[in-house]
N, C-alpha and C positions, 0 to 999 in steps of 0.2 A: 504494500500500500504506500501511497504518497501523501504527505501532509503539505498543504499549501496555506501559508500564513502571510497575511498582509496587514500592515499598520499604516493608516492614513492620518495625515494632518490636514485639516480643512484650512482654507484661505482665511487670513486674518480679517478680511473686510466684513465678515458675517457676524451678526449679533448672536448672543447666546440662544435666543429664540429661533433664529434662522438656522443655526447649527443643529439645534434639536430636530427641526423639521427635515433637514438634509440627512442627518443620521437615520431618522425613521425611514426615509425613502430608500436609502442605501440598504438598510437592514431588510425591509420588506422585499425589495427588488432581488437582492442576492439570495436570501433564504427561500424565495419563491422559485429558485432554479432547481431545488431538490425534486427529483422525479422527472425532470425535463432534459437534463444533460447526462448522456451515457457515461457511466463510470463514476459519477459523483455520489459518494456514499453518505457523507455528512457535510453540512454547511451551517455555520453559526456566525452571526455578526454581534460583537460586543460593543455597546455604545456608551457604557458608563464606567470609565476607568477611574482609578484612584487619582488623587491630586499629584502623586509622584510620577504619573505617566507623562510621556512627552509626545504622545499621539492622541488623536481624538476618538478613533475607533479601530477595531481589529476584526479581520476575517480569519476564521479558523475552519479549514475545510479538509476533508479526507477524500481521496480518489483511489480507484483500484490500482492504478499504476501510472507511470510517466506518460504513456500514450494517452490515457484518459485526461491527464493534466493538459497535454497539448491540444486535445480536442475541446476541452473546456474553454481554453483561451480564445478559440475562434468560433465557438458555438454561437449562432445568431442571437439566441436569447440572452446569453452572457454579454455579448458585445453590446446589445441594446441597453442593458442595465449599466454597463461600464460607461458607455458614451453619453447616456442621458441622466444618470443619477449619481455617478461617481466622478469621472474626470473633470467635468466643468467646475466642481466645487473644491477640488483637492490641490493643495500646494506641494505636498510631499507624500511619496509612497515608498515604503520599504517592504521587500518581499523576502521570504525564506521558504524554500522548498526542500523537502528531505524525504528519504525513504524510511518508513517505519515498519516494524514487525507486526 
């Protein structure tokens, strides 16, 4: 299996209320991909980090293998969420992919 973890930092120009709405949209959009993307076993978006966090939200997803991760990246439903709910609002993205047992 493959773990795909992303941490995003939203753009500074948004108010706390706007950021809450953006996070909600990202969470709903990405978690809505379960059952639609082949090989996507689990997907969870965390939006309420501790004050010690240096990111605004985190994606934690598990896929069957690296081929499934590559398919996820280009799947039309994922691309639509990324293009409409994530990328326009994000100033920084960090990704860590790994094989897990």
